[in-house]
VOGU-3710 file (C-alpha; in Angstrom, 3 decimals, decimal comma):
1> ssyavwkkie> -13,690/10,173/32,524  -12,465/7,029/30,838  -11,315/6,817/27,212  -11,175/4,075/24,583  -9,852/4,104/20,994  -12,654/5,155/18,617  -10,781/5,582/15,329  -7,228/5,508/14,007  -5,687/7,297/11,053  -2,496/5,380/10,344
11> pfykggrvqf> -0,162/4,907/7,365  -1,740/2,528/4,850  0,471/3,020/1,789  4,247/3,453/1,479  4,734/3,059/-2,256  4,194/0,418/-4,932  1,237/-0,497/-7,073  -2,317/0,454/-6,032  -5,293/-1,493/-7,392  -9,113/-1,282/-7,163
21> nrdgkfmfcp> -11,533/-4,191/-7,208  -14,074/-4,521/-10,008  -16,935/-2,519/-8,421  -14,515/0,167/-7,174  -15,582/-0,141/-3,520  -12,213/-1,356/-2,242  -8,655/-0,197/-2,856  -5,595/-2,394/-2,269  -2,358/-0,765/-1,076  0,902/-2,434/-0,011
31> cgtklniiev> 2,459/-1,159/3,224  5,573/-3,032/4,348  4,637/-6,566/5,438  0,893/-5,846/5,095  -1,501/-5,453/2,202  -4,163/-2,954/3,256  -7,730/-3,060/1,961  -9,414/0,357/2,191  -13,137/0,953/1,815  -13,050/3,985/-0,484
41> etgalrslqq> -16,198/5,734/0,776  -15,467/5,633/4,521  -11,694/5,137/4,627  -12,204/2,031/6,846  -9,123/-0,176/6,740  -8,276/-3,844/7,244  -5,036/-5,685/6,585  -3,755/-8,948/5,170  -0,612/-9,693/7,201  2,279/-11,689/5,764
51> gdeeditsfv> 3,133/-14,537/8,126  6,849/-14,491/7,265  7,250/-10,827/8,350  8,843/-10,006/4,990  7,921/-6,966/2,884  5,466/-7,420/0,014  7,269/-6,704/-3,280  4,259/-7,050/-5,584  0,618/-8,145/-5,651  -2,258/-8,497/-8,100
61> lspsdeilvt> -6,044/-8,961/-7,928  -7,600/-11,047/-10,681  -10,141/-9,461/-13,104  -12,807/-11,771/-11,584  -12,146/-10,244/-8,116  -11,791/-13,759/-6,694  -8,025/-14,348/-6,527  -5,522/-12,096/-4,793  -1,839/-13,052/-4,951  1,039/-11,410/-3,053
71> gsralllkqw> 4,771/-11,940/-3,459  7,269/-11,218/-0,676  11,010/-10,889/-0,183  10,942/-14,417/1,273  10,417/-15,605/-2,370  6,980/-16,982/-1,516  3,691/-16,426/-3,329  0,491/-16,376/-1,283  -3,080/-16,700/-2,525  -5,722/-14,965/-0,372
81> nwredecvrt> -9,448/-15,096/0,115  -9,382/-11,332/0,704  -13,010/-11,008/1,744  -12,425/-13,384/4,672  -8,847/-12,156/5,386  -7,403/-15,650/5,117  -4,447/-17,131/3,241  -5,662/-20,006/1,052  -2,277/-21,366/-0,024  1,416/-20,571/-0,097
91> wravhtapva> 3,964/-21,793/-2,628  7,553/-21,092/-3,589  7,948/-18,531/-6,372  10,778/-20,588/-8,020  12,409/-17,226/-8,817  15,879/-16,751/-7,307  15,136/-13,089/-6,489  11,945/-11,259/-5,429  8,993/-10,898/-7,805  8,815/-7,307/-9,158
101> amafdststl> 5,645/-7,465/-11,308  2,513/-9,599/-11,623  -0,421/-9,798/-14,036  -3,472/-12,007/-14,615  -4,881/-12,864/-18,004  -8,471/-11,827/-18,814  -9,894/-15,237/-17,727  -8,193/-15,097/-14,267  -6,691/-18,567/-14,843  -3,095/-17,632/-15,759
111> latggcdsti> -0,756/-15,576/-13,570  2,522/-14,099/-14,876  5,297/-13,156/-12,438  8,273/-11,040/-13,532  11,282/-11,398/-11,257  14,389/-9,471/-10,317  16,256/-12,561/-11,611  15,432/-11,662/-15,298  12,942/-14,534/-15,705  9,170/-14,676/-16,157
121> kiwdmikqyc> 7,074/-17,555/-14,817  3,503/-18,372/-15,868  1,281/-20,172/-13,321  -1,897/-22,154/-13,947  -4,062/-20,995/-11,006  -6,581/-23,832/-11,355  -4,207/-26,804/-11,610  -1,706/-24,963/-9,392  1,582/-25,479/-11,229  4,164/-23,487/-13,209
131> thnlkgssgv> 3,494/-23,821/-16,963  6,242/-21,609/-18,480  9,687/-20,333/-17,556  10,539/-17,516/-19,988  14,197/-16,532/-20,152  15,923/-13,877/-22,235  15,147/-10,571/-20,501  17,985/-8,548/-19,040  17,836/-7,256/-15,465  14,655/-6,746/-13,458
141> vhlvefhpdi> 11,411/-7,572/-15,290  9,285/-4,697/-13,944  6,337/-4,920/-16,334  4,258/-7,913/-17,500  0,886/-7,772/-19,332  -1,201/-10,434/-21,140  -2,737/-9,594/-24,492  -6,471/-8,983/-23,777  -7,448/-11,452/-26,530  -6,856/-14,805/-24,766
151> srlqlfsssi> -6,962/-16,732/-28,082  -3,637/-15,108/-29,010  -1,842/-16,442/-25,885  0,699/-13,635/-25,873  2,551/-12,017/-22,985  4,198/-8,578/-23,151  7,073/-7,691/-20,830  9,677/-4,986/-20,319  12,908/-4,929/-18,345  16,029/-2,852/-17,831
161> dykiriwdln> 17,005/-2,826/-21,552  13,963/-0,593/-22,399  12,641/-3,073/-25,008  9,103/-4,483/-25,026  9,233/-8,248/-25,567  6,336/-10,245/-27,009  6,246/-13,894/-25,853  4,271/-16,583/-27,651  3,018/-18,897/-24,894  2,392/-21,763/-27,317
171> sskcvamldg> 6,085/-21,998/-28,189  7,467/-20,329/-24,984  9,607/-18,123/-27,217  10,131/-14,395/-27,582  8,666/-13,734/-31,045  9,300/-9,974/-31,273  10,926/-6,988/-29,597  9,433/-3,507/-29,836  12,454/-1,213/-29,721  11,880/2,534/-29,505
181> hfsavtslaf> 12,187/3,750/-25,919  15,457/5,095/-24,520  14,476/4,784/-20,854  12,352/2,525/-18,655  8,957/1,578/-20,091  6,408/2,378/-17,369  3,040/1,196/-18,709  1,329/-0,658/-21,561  -2,259/0,008/-22,699  -4,081/-2,051/-25,358
191> adgntlissg> -6,424/0,063/-27,476  -7,706/-2,904/-29,475  -6,295/-6,251/-30,556  -3,717/-4,615/-32,826  -2,847/-1,265/-31,193  -0,620/-0,838/-28,132  0,365/2,396/-26,376  3,529/2,398/-24,246  4,784/5,161/-21,948  8,348/5,768/-20,787
201> rdkicmvwdl> 10,588/7,872/-18,613  12,234/9,109/-21,829  9,371/11,683/-22,019  7,538/10,004/-24,885  4,584/7,710/-25,505  4,637/5,335/-28,479  1,762/3,865/-30,469  2,523/0,385/-31,884  0,852/-1,639/-34,634  0,903/-5,227/-33,317
211> ktreskrtvp> 0,325/-6,705/-36,798  3,464/-5,215/-38,335  5,134/-4,812/-34,882  6,253/-1,357/-35,935  5,857/2,039/-34,311  2,931/3,988/-35,793  3,463/7,261/-33,918  5,639/8,834/-31,263  3,953/11,344/-28,946  6,392/13,750/-27,233
221> vyesveaavl> 5,031/14,436/-23,712  7,925/16,647/-22,428  7,915/15,032/-18,986  8,912/11,678/-17,534  5,729/9,588/-17,959  4,793/7,020/-15,303  1,431/5,949/-16,738  -0,664/6,223/-19,898  -4,372/5,373/-19,586  -6,769/5,060/-22,523
231> lpekgdfsql> -10,010/7,029/-22,387  -13,080/4,888/-23,240  -14,500/5,334/-26,759  -17,974/5,795/-25,258  -18,615/8,678/-22,935  -18,631/12,448/-23,054  -15,096/13,741/-22,542  -15,668/17,096/-24,249  -14,577/18,968/-21,099  -11,193/17,264/-21,467
241> gvkkqglhfv> -10,707/18,581/-24,993  -11,987/15,445/-26,760  -13,743/16,901/-29,806  -13,368/14,097/-32,382  -13,813/10,362/-32,509  -10,611/8,342/-32,213  -8,097/7,246/-29,615  -7,283/9,536/-26,700  -5,169/8,768/-23,649  -4,268/10,412/-20,338
251> tagskgilkv> -0,671/10,714/-19,097  0,633/11,207/-15,558  4,239/11,941/-14,691  6,890/14,137/-13,159  5,001/17,453/-13,546  2,230/16,235/-11,246  -0,649/17,030/-13,603  -2,838/14,982/-15,961  -2,749/15,625/-19,707  -5,049/14,308/-22,434
261> wevataacvy> -3,542/13,414/-25,837  -5,073/12,674/-29,201  -3,350/9,744/-30,903  -4,207/10,799/-34,488  -2,473/14,201/-34,210  -0,089/13,509/-31,250  -1,403/16,777/-29,787  -2,152/17,578/-26,140  -5,834/18,524/-26,110  -6,152/19,176/-22,353
271> sqpvpfelke> -3,774/19,982/-19,520  -4,863/20,052/-15,866  -4,501/23,565/-14,404  -1,957/23,986/-11,588  -3,058/26,066/-8,572  -0,899/29,154/-8,016  0,581/27,992/-4,701  1,719/24,675/-6,228  3,734/26,061/-9,124  7,020/25,893/-7,202
281> easersltqc> 6,548/22,347/-5,925  6,302/20,173/-9,021  8,947/17,687/-7,837  6,970/16,813/-4,703  3,718/16,418/-6,620  5,248/14,072/-9,177  2,760/11,287/-10,025  3,815/7,640/-9,904  0,600/5,990/-11,053  -2,651/6,634/-12,870
291> mlvparneiv> -5,605/4,350/-13,549  -9,188/4,453/-14,776  -11,821/2,913/-12,456  -14,849/2,441/-14,761  -17,235/1,348/-11,976  -16,677/4,674/-10,174  -16,322/6,708/-13,388  -13,101/8,055/-11,904  -9,463/8,553/-12,810  -7,176/7,850/-9,856
301> tvsmehnivl> -3,634/9,169/-9,427  -0,939/8,291/-6,903  1,751/10,847/-6,027  5,344/10,616/-4,804  4,112/11,783/-1,396  1,827/8,711/-1,200  -1,370/10,723/-1,718  -4,139/8,971/-3,658  -6,470/11,348/-5,534  -9,803/10,416/-7,129
311> ydaqtlqlrk> -11,035/12,635/-10,009  -14,276/12,613/-11,952  -13,350/10,914/-15,246  -15,386/13,361/-17,389  -14,273/16,650/-15,835  -11,151/15,843/-13,743  -12,853/17,582/-10,801  -11,350/16,385/-7,512  -13,769/14,068/-5,700  -11,653/12,655/-2,915
321> qlagyndevl> -8,075/12,577/-1,665  -6,553/10,021/0,718  -3,206/10,484/2,476  -1,337/7,175/2,457  1,530/8,174/4,725  1,895/10,938/7,311  5,510/10,669/8,515  6,061/12,075/12,032  2,989/13,928/13,287  3,977/17,049/15,246
331> dvkflgpgds> 0,595/18,551/16,121  -3,142/17,974/15,653  -6,287/20,000/16,398  -10,057/19,573/15,934  -11,506/21,840/13,259  -14,910/22,840/11,905  -18,036/24,138/13,686  -18,956/20,638/14,890  -15,368/19,342/15,153  -16,053/17,419/11,936
341> hivvatnspq> -12,422/17,702/10,742  -8,920/17,544/12,173  -5,941/19,568/10,965  -2,594/17,811/11,154  0,998/19,085/11,020  3,228/16,291/9,745  6,976/16,472/9,311  6,555/18,517/6,109  5,706/22,047/4,871  2,152/20,927/3,995
351> lkvfelatsh> -0,837/20,789/6,307  -3,391/17,986/6,048  -7,067/18,488/6,865  -8,977/15,225/7,350  -12,744/14,924/7,257  -13,389/12,394/10,047  -16,503/10,822/8,504  -14,914/9,930/5,136  -11,113/10,211/5,703  -11,061/12,665/2,760
361> cqilyghtet> -7,860/14,708/3,054  -7,112/18,235/1,829  -3,473/19,182/1,488  -2,673/22,824/2,187  0,395/24,388/0,566  1,951/27,652/1,712  4,745/27,094/4,216  8,187/26,348/2,785  9,591/24,416/5,765  8,316/21,959/8,388
371> ilaldvfrkg> 5,202/23,100/10,268  5,791/22,880/14,042  2,548/23,887/15,772  -1,152/24,671/15,288  -3,999/26,339/17,134  -7,687/26,801/16,334  -9,996/29,697/17,226  -13,057/28,994/19,386  -15,605/28,892/16,540  -13,502/26,289/14,764
381> lmfvscakdk> -13,473/27,945/11,324  -10,147/29,797/11,533  -6,830/28,331/12,592  -3,146/29,285/12,682  0,000/27,340/11,762  3,626/28,243/12,437  6,749/26,719/10,930  10,512/26,534/10,691  10,327/29,069/7,825  10,001/31,815/10,556
391> slrvwrmskd> 6,402/32,560/9,566  2,844/32,006/10,738  -0,192/31,540/8,491  -3,884/32,073/9,180  -6,310/29,703/7,409  -10,078/29,821/7,039  -12,535/27,002/6,349  -15,574/27,756/4,181  -19,014/26,176/4,640  -18,281/23,491/2,047
401> grvicvaqgl> -15,157/22,438/3,980  -12,558/24,026/1,682  -9,634/25,696/3,447  -7,690/28,714/2,135  -4,835/30,789/3,528  -6,097/34,300/4,374  -3,024/35,853/6,062  0,637/35,352/6,862  2,898/36,928/9,453  6,660/37,450/9,192
411> ghthgvgavs> 9,029/38,873/11,778  10,648/36,120/13,831  14,352/35,496/13,186  14,186/31,736/13,904  11,668/28,913/13,473  8,302/29,598/15,146  7,701/26,673/17,529  4,534/27,584/19,459  1,300/29,453/18,748  -1,894/30,262/20,651
421> csrlkesfiv> -5,108/32,000/19,535  -7,296/34,412/21,457  -10,092/32,567/23,245  -13,070/34,959/23,337  -12,980/36,527/19,859  -10,875/36,066/16,719  -8,859/39,147/17,657  -5,183/38,241/18,135  -2,515/35,525/17,961  0,493/34,938/20,216
431> tssqdctiki> 3,622/33,195/18,858  6,937/32,217/20,405  10,132/31,189/18,713  13,626/29,750/19,045  14,745/33,396/18,984  13,407/33,480/22,625  10,834/36,199/21,806  7,062/36,406/22,182  5,054/38,272/19,541  1,424/39,382/19,648
441> wnipesltsk> -0,296/39,787/16,248  -3,611/41,609/15,819  -6,073/40,132/13,335  -7,697/42,767/11,080  -11,471/42,786/10,835  -11,252/41,981/7,121  -10,239/38,403/8,049  -12,947/37,797/10,637  -16,043/39,008/8,765  -17,311/36,293/6,443
451> akaalistpe> -18,324/38,670/3,661  -14,890/40,283/3,440  -12,950/37,031/3,962  -14,682/35,498/0,930  -13,161/38,219/-1,298  -9,534/37,535/-0,249  -7,530/36,269/-3,220  -3,993/36,534/-1,824  -3,010/36,235/1,866  -2,831/39,494/3,820
461> tlrakvterg> 0,426/40,345/5,579  0,290/40,664/9,371  2,649/42,769/11,475  3,404/42,038/15,156  2,066/44,769/17,455  4,259/43,710/20,444  7,583/41,845/20,624  9,108/40,845/23,950  12,209/38,828/24,795  10,715/36,270/27,137
471> hakdinsvav> 13,229/33,596/28,107  16,910/32,770/28,024  16,327/29,563/25,973  13,859/28,200/23,378  10,193/28,809/24,213  8,393/25,467/23,801  4,827/26,457/24,603  2,533/29,470/24,782  -1,086/29,702/25,981  -3,744/32,433/26,150
481> apndkliatg> -6,053/32,540/29,201  -9,830/31,932/28,733  -10,510/35,652/29,410  -7,911/36,834/26,826  -6,107/38,921/29,488  -3,107/36,716/30,323  -0,433/34,815/28,387  1,674/31,948/29,783  4,933/30,690/28,306  7,034/27,619/29,075
491> sqdrlaklws> 10,677/27,364/28,114  13,703/25,128/27,933  15,170/27,285/30,750  12,876/25,396/33,258  10,723/28,471/33,867  7,105/29,281/33,114  6,138/32,961/32,974  2,910/34,917/33,134  2,432/37,986/30,904  -0,191/40,658/30,401
501> csncsllgvf> -1,976/40,444/27,027  -2,304/44,188/26,536  1,396/45,142/26,530  3,240/41,851/27,171  4,543/43,027/30,560  5,840/40,297/32,906  3,493/39,560/35,833  5,280/36,635/37,480  7,556/33,589/37,195  6,791/29,966/38,123
511> tghkrgiwcv> 9,928/28,151/39,327  10,144/24,545/40,449  10,643/22,248/37,475  14,038/20,533/37,290  14,161/20,367/33,480  12,736/22,219/30,461  8,982/22,896/30,314  7,213/21,387/27,308  3,642/22,614/27,754  1,571/25,244/29,597
521> qfspvdqvla> -2,241/25,288/29,848  -4,777/27,510/31,654  -7,613/25,816/33,515  -11,031/26,562/31,956  -12,675/26,892/35,401  -10,060/27,957/38,009  -7,342/30,586/38,282  -4,763/27,883/37,803  -1,957/27,137/35,324  -0,827/23,587/34,497
531> tssadgtlkl> 2,716/22,877/33,290  4,437/19,714/32,100  8,162/19,117/31,937  10,997/16,903/30,765  11,475/15,989/34,454  8,420/13,684/34,113  6,096/15,753/36,324  3,017/17,953/35,937  2,463/20,926/38,232  -0,513/23,148/39,036
541> wdlrdfsclk> 0,240/26,785/39,940  -1,821/29,512/41,586  -2,062/32,545/39,274  -2,362/34,986/42,187  0,722/34,154/44,251  2,640/31,954/41,701  2,911/29,106/44,248  2,891/25,420/43,296  -0,449/23,887/44,374  0,050/20,285/43,294
551> tfeghdasvl> 2,638/18,029/41,661  1,615/14,936/39,692  4,256/12,216/39,450  3,875/9,033/37,428  5,360/9,492/33,954  8,717/7,795/33,407  9,629/10,129/30,547  9,192/13,728/29,406  5,590/14,986/29,556  5,097/16,669/26,185
561> kiifvsrgmq> 1,474/17,857/26,236  -1,317/18,458/28,766  -4,982/19,411/28,435  -7,842/19,907/30,909  -10,775/17,506/30,410  -14,025/16,639/32,268  -14,959/20,349/32,528  -11,609/21,163/34,129  -11,829/18,432/36,803  -9,180/16,198/35,249
571> llssgsdgll> -5,870/16,491/33,375  -4,804/14,376/30,420  -1,068/14,216/29,732  1,013/12,636/26,965  4,590/11,434/27,254  7,579/10,747/25,062  7,133/7,033/25,911  3,851/6,896/23,935  1,615/6,763/27,040  -1,367/8,932/27,982
581> klwtiktnec> -2,251/9,434/31,642  -5,531/10,686/33,079  -5,277/12,514/36,414  -8,005/13,528/38,834  -6,998/16,961/40,148  -8,886/16,742/43,458  -7,264/13,479/44,614  -3,890/14,012/42,898  -3,953/10,481/41,473  -3,521/8,888/38,045
591> vktldghedk> -6,807/7,076/37,404  -5,979/5,589/34,009  -3,011/4,966/31,708  -3,776/4,626/27,989  -1,320/2,884/25,689  -2,130/3,817/22,106  1,168/4,892/20,517  4,669/3,538/20,118  6,580/6,828/20,123  6,467/10,433/21,369
601> iwglhsnkqd> 2,950/11,911/21,510  3,383/15,486/20,244  -0,267/16,325/19,571  -3,114/16,276/22,116  -6,454/18,096/21,824  -10,068/17,644/22,983  -13,210/18,699/21,112  -15,707/21,343/22,238  -18,141/18,718/23,563  -15,338/17,327/25,755
611> dlvvtassds> -16,178/13,745/24,721  -13,471/13,139/22,084  -9,705/13,448/22,337  -7,242/13,279/19,443  -3,578/12,307/19,845  -0,783/12,392/17,279  2,608/10,770/17,522  6,015/10,308/15,923  4,860/6,764/15,011  2,813/8,376/12,137
621> citlwkdvte> -0,492/7,469/13,812  -3,378/9,755/14,733  -5,742/8,229/17,303  -9,207/9,444/18,277  -10,292/8,499/21,806  -13,945/8,457/22,831  -15,130/9,203/26,379  -16,682/5,862/27,385  -17,468/6,702/31,037  -21,248/6,550/30,600
631> ieekeaqakq> -21,065/3,369/28,522  -18,829/1,666/31,123  -21,143/2,763/33,966  -24,200/1,422/32,129  -22,426/-1,884/31,393  -21,373/-2,243/35,048  -24,946/-1,497/36,200  -26,427/-3,990/33,725  -23,916/-6,621/34,881  -24,808/-5,998/38,524
641> eeqimkeqel> -28,538/-6,278/37,800  -27,968/-9,502/35,883  -25,965/-10,963/38,796  -28,782/-10,112/41,268  -31,354/-11,755/38,970  -29,219/-14,881/38,612  -28,669/-15,152/42,375  -32,420/-14,845/42,964  -33,054/-17,507/40,341  -30,423/-19,720/42,008
651> snllhekryl> -32,114/-19,556/45,423  -35,471/-20,354/43,733  -33,973/-23,395/41,978  -32,495/-24,696/45,246  -35,825/-24,196/47,011  -37,559/-26,146/44,218  -34,815/-28,834/44,420  -33,944/-28,437/40,714  -30,313/-29,219/41,421  -28,988/-29,718/37,868
661> kalglaisld> -30,163/-26,282/36,723  -28,907/-24,748/39,993  -25,449/-26,216/39,455  -25,349/-25,040/35,813  -26,392/-21,500/36,793  -23,874/-21,343/39,677  -21,075/-22,448/37,313  -22,107/-19,814/34,708  -21,759/-17,107/37,398  -18,076/-18,169/37,608
671> rphtvlmvvk> -18,017/-17,946/41,399  -16,378/-20,911/43,186  -17,992/-19,955/46,511  -21,530/-19,872/45,019  -21,016/-23,348/43,460  -19,745/-24,600/46,842  -22,899/-23,290/48,575  -25,020/-25,205/46,021  -23,016/-28,418/46,599  -23,407/-28,020/50,381
681> ailketdgrr> -27,150/-27,379/49,999  -27,551/-30,572/47,943  -25,532/-32,652/50,446  -27,699/-31,427/53,361  -30,781/-32,994/51,758  -31,794/-36,551/52,580  -29,996/-38,826/50,132  -28,036/-35,700/49,073  -24,898/-37,602/48,036  -26,877/-39,604/45,475
691> hleenivrlr> -28,540/-36,415/44,147  -25,147/-34,724/43,806  -23,674/-37,721/41,976  -26,594/-37,880/39,528  -26,387/-34,182/38,731  -22,582/-33,937/38,333  -22,650/-36,883/35,906  -25,218/-35,002/33,767  -23,107/-31,818/33,485  -21,439/-30,847/30,170
701> kdqkeamltf> -17,675/-31,342/29,784  -16,933/-27,590/30,053  -19,024/-27,429/33,256  -17,112/-30,375/34,710  -13,837/-28,627/33,840  -15,088/-25,531/35,709  -16,043/-27,726/38,717  -12,521/-29,182/38,701  -10,912/-25,708/38,843  -13,351/-24,659/41,616
711> lvtwntnsrn> -12,741/-27,711/43,804  -8,984/-27,028/43,670  -9,798/-23,782/45,533  -12,195/-25,498/47,981  -9,672/-28,225/48,754  -7,204/-25,696/50,186  -9,540/-25,094/53,153  -10,173/-27,889/55,681  -13,763/-26,653/56,210  -14,647/-27,374/52,566
721> cheaqtviei> -12,417/-30,388/51,916  -15,281/-32,916/52,379  -17,308/-31,365/49,539  -14,157/-31,122/47,352  -13,267/-34,776/47,994  -16,860/-35,863/47,330  -16,826/-34,188/43,897  -13,337/-35,621/43,130  -14,610/-39,099/44,015  -17,644/-38,697/41,721
731> llkheapdsl> -15,436/-37,490/38,820  -12,915/-40,318/39,287  -15,703/-42,873/39,553  -17,593/-41,825/36,409  -14,848/-40,483/34,104  -12,341/-42,774/32,403  -8,649/-41,740/32,915  -8,321/-40,993/29,172  -11,246/-38,556/29,211  -9,963/-36,915/32,414
741> lqysgiksav> -6,624/-36,319/30,711  -8,446/-34,328/28,005  -9,681/-31,765/30,577  -8,039/-28,357/30,245  -5,823/-27,534/33,235  -5,864/-31,153/34,510  -2,094/-31,191/35,128  -2,029/-28,093/37,326  -5,260/-29,226/39,069  -3,737/-32,588/40,058
751> esllpyterh> -0,503/-30,893/41,160  -2,526/-28,532/43,411  -4,854/-31,234/44,740  -2,184/-33,753/45,833  -0,407/-31,898/48,694  -3,647/-30,620/50,301  -5,367/-34,006/49,932  -2,393/-35,681/51,636  -2,631/-33,132/54,466  -6,391/-33,760/54,878
761> fqrlsrllqa> -5,834/-37,535/55,051  -3,016/-37,112/57,584  -5,362/-35,026/59,732  -8,069/-37,681/59,411  -5,554/-40,371/60,396  -4,596/-38,355/63,492  -8,275/-37,872/64,356  -8,894/-41,583/63,912  -5,942/-42,454/66,166  -7,110/-39,963/68,800
771> smfidfmwqn> -10,667/-41,308/68,691  -9,409/-44,916/69,055  -7,311/-43,875/72,052  -10,357/-42,215/73,686  -12,436/-45,307/72,937  -9,756/-47,526/74,516  -9,645/-45,308/77,647  -13,429/-45,322/77,893  -13,565/-49,106/77,617  -10,977/-49,429/80,417
781> mrladvsqqd> -12,879/-47,021/82,635  -16,076/-48,948/82,056  -14,402/-52,247/83,025  -13,187/-50,756/86,302  -16,694/-49,479/87,077  -18,220/-52,920/86,449  -15,715/-54,737/88,737  -16,391/-52,284/91,629  -20,142/-52,770/91,279  -19,643/-56,564/91,436
791> evtl> -17,665/-56,274/94,666  -20,414/-54,152/96,279  -23,108/-56,690/95,394  -21,036/-59,512/96,833
//
């Protein structure tokens, strides 16, 4: 087999503002030095990369969708043509500290930038200059918004003193301050020309009358509010408690749920229900952003954990969830009947299930500490996770793709680091732990039958049927044989052991590794066990006599995971150096090294079809690799056929004496020897030198450049030097020195040609001298012959 990257799931959002374009098809997320553009439906990603390698501090897309501006720590502003991924212009921000907030006016002609230096600048985007420098704020200006009515020319801002300032852009003065919040103001929403709603971390929202510039109403929200979004006047929001006409708005904040409020009564008319398993984890679900995307009819929230959730605006039903950041990925497995999903254990107590076609992500709550390992049953609907919280959990996927926890097992005294499922039926699970024990857990029939599993409301509790102390140190890996009769374990004590499934009795020990064993795997076709170790080697062991059959050496670092691929004919291994290696078992050799990660590859799994492999690494990336063996073979065959056709055509052209076309075709084949054969064939013809000269002169510049690189090779061999020198002469004769200097690689070509040309001329000089000497001797011999003949005649 041969593998190539098919798809990557990588971090695309690490905090900051998220924005959608006007039709809601694309989402813009900052991620370090890049601004990522995500296609919402498919999850496809592309990036705008800052040239100065500085983090993006803020960005904004204009209401017209045409202008995208980013600001970086290098105090530069960049304008992008985001559809073409190109930077249109760069200019200095004039701020003395990074830009913290940006906003466009409704016409997309004015841009406001609020800086960490307490100033606000207004930029004319058409004439490209700074029109206003507004001073008077205190501390970081983290919020700037233009009044939607452009005729008013007003800018609203807020900074560290919790006041909302109103700036008149005609006079460049602060004309009013709305004072009412006791903590940071987080968002401003204009209901109409004269009504403004502000939200704050002081757990209130305020409604302001912009005519009198007084507070009309204070709405106590009882949580730190990060965003307040107005619901449209038109539309049926009855399912969200909207019964009467009038202003309603949605809040998002520290409790992690959306609430709908009626402005007239300051009452909460709807509160999003919290699932039972999430009640304890409000702090982690805290929302940092909320926005309405009218084109999609969706309300979008962003959480502290960098998850972006899209809800139906009318019902708040979850439509899609995207995970912006994964942290370290510790394990990954294919899931679903057709391997349509992957389940991922990141460095957290939550599991993530990604649908590969859409990148939609479900987050599964249940464990209370970091999840360390995963395994999936053969059918792909049930899987098991184990974690540092000393427990294991069994999860089941329904037909619609939803995953629920159906059972949990407790009993280990330390974190559970490895798990393996039965292979034939969904009958048992084997776990191993830092407490050096192996446990076998039976799965009750109530979990495996679909009818009964659908009725489970709370997870069943599993009890271990067998516990066995297996090793002297941590057990890193456990595997169940394809026939469900054997268990293998690999430990930090450098040993792998074979156990009976029925009663966990020890059958044998595999000794030979010099350092701890990271992974054990049974072959799907032979009675063989594969192990990988921190000593950088992989070994194959015979299950009958426990002898080492083969050792694979080639990794320069610990080998963390191994799997059998190509129907058991090959091994794929992953290392702590971020490299994957493909080994052919029969020949003992590494046939390919794949470089797709920058850190330890902890997760490695292949799908049931054996044509896709997924890897997961500490670099936060999940990579899907496609088996491209057939494609590569077809390409190679097509290339070979094309070469044969071209060579046939070449011999036809030479036979028909169509020299120009023959030369062009020979050059396109990129074979110096073939071009040389054509040159020799032309020179053999009567008046061949003239034909060659005519045809070389008619070649394109790139073809002449190719000829120049070819003749450098010919010139190194005395057999071909005459043809090389003939072509050089033609080029020198017909090309001006200035045009020759424009040829790519001319310098190195001349440097290579000179010494060999000198050698050829020296050889010619010696030949000439030798021939003159022979001629001289011959003349002398002839003279002697003539004089003798004369004497005879006399």
